[in-house]
Steps between C-alpha positions, in 0.01 A plus 500: 500500500840596642805274461549474876409275793486677836518412868271644767589674825281314748197288583251716307517751216557858610307784332821613328565148371148477365544827310842400367403149394179623337702739284793265435295189415798267562538156347468348848595506867734309731438423868748459787475400866411859590180453297400164648344484848226240469261347249220752544732801469677358195177417321377853564826644365504294181129566442565873532778479240269324255219746566739789434630345179190328364686190375388162633837356395708781642848357581562509876843352573671363807827320583386179668787261430511322834786497747651843567313672215137503605275803537217299656640375830396301807297513713240635259623282214687167497872482431612350170828314442789667320564379143815326623279240674377380160856499366605264781213263424580513128842347570328189640167486318461741207137420419398533864676836517317620190165392646585667832598827330180500298281433805683769696447762229134411466463532879661845483260593220200396708597743778589780260178481303305507828636850568478625141862456390535348153874519416780337700864589430595132498692293383860607551686343206845622602752215488678492835877532471761433770660809647226739386315740727234339716231731362393202287617216724212283621260687272640295210372163381860380477823532306416289193303665219276205412402455865428871542284499187310186605414635844431844356256350251326319786465828689358679196255218440390497863439874504307482172286214631409729789412794274818701569761622248865413562800725430837344409792691649764639493570505126757426362632361832611629839668180619862611443473844659765574761296788645142560608328723244286645778820658633733551200540422132635146444737441209495148356829427326410155365559423134219460247554126510466494879189716483328237286454308826321798656260562214411135440208479749356822360532365147325178601216698660495780244121463464443612861234774508717760674868560563710732716845635415784555746739785571833331422768603253597213268847587376485250214189665356496866608771613745362853523140450613295285739308228319170663591606816313690337215342477153754226428399286798127564453491480120775258403511274808156493664286554191755340264707212639255409774202560271280656768216682324260559788449781751830626643543726802810629677599408850433779752665818374536618860791261551840659556640313198359780286622857510344834414157637569186295461421670170839394359467148641158469341611627160795260502272201559233597247745607228680166534183327382337384825120517500457656846702637788449363852508756783441355845555752781155656504662845540281741306771749401699219339191374319435845360851500353444153352169608350664795331739270314323168449261594223213279385524124481578417138244327282716186503540523877126535550438193286759304698343607828150407389626162382673438834193588705254303287509200736409697814160581640266280697652237728536173308364171626771287657645367824472720808804654666513240779505211254774659291714583803464145631608356164803732491607418856460125449726515196758730658530256789660256256812719500 
């Protein structure tokens, strides 16, 4: 199994993709809006990925946070509130906000499982900081670490109750970045003491099944490399201070924060100690370069992945989507 997670080009697998993925045997796949037309098409696509791979618990990821980050969109799918909505309710009624966040995540899980998606890149645990780039913005659960962790835990629990794995991101924290890592490499100049605020939610939720790193330079830890490619940030901070021992992937290596070819980007991520590289564009030539550098998923990485996916499979018994959405909306109205 290759230490990579790949995107797809369109609504169905092409013959070239089938050949490539059959040979590469990646750790998993990630879907975007270009892959999501309707329920029937998506179910066919995810079924074809599982048939190609042979794993019932094959990780198929998506970014369905709610608000502006949602790959499943109206009118085919309902809109979900941005995380900031739960942060606003938390200021008035913390327990109601936690219940609303949990119901919301379980509602998301119900729709994802229906179309064969079993991993959601949620929750965002970045602590929102004033003056930072808006790339986090309303995607955050707030600017106070305990609040972010409480709402993040609710989201993880809701996803798990719906049979979907959550991914905490963006480790060790993107909330101070003054630039969008999709466009350029942010440099975070905060001190180690200040960065304790950023890592606190991740430390609190260090038992989350999966985590995602971010492409920011942290001058206090490693001024020469992005966190996603830094053995210091991965080994000493994420695995060490935070204590995260579960499956760890990079953010998309196609972002402009990283330089060099896709082979060099991949080697940098894997050599830093990350379990798998995430490549999202669906461009086959780029994937070929990634495959040439990624190598096999380590024995430890495979064990972490299997542990993370152990709770997925058949749809669990529980409230239907409509009931969960009604509970969420009733609670959010309190704000």
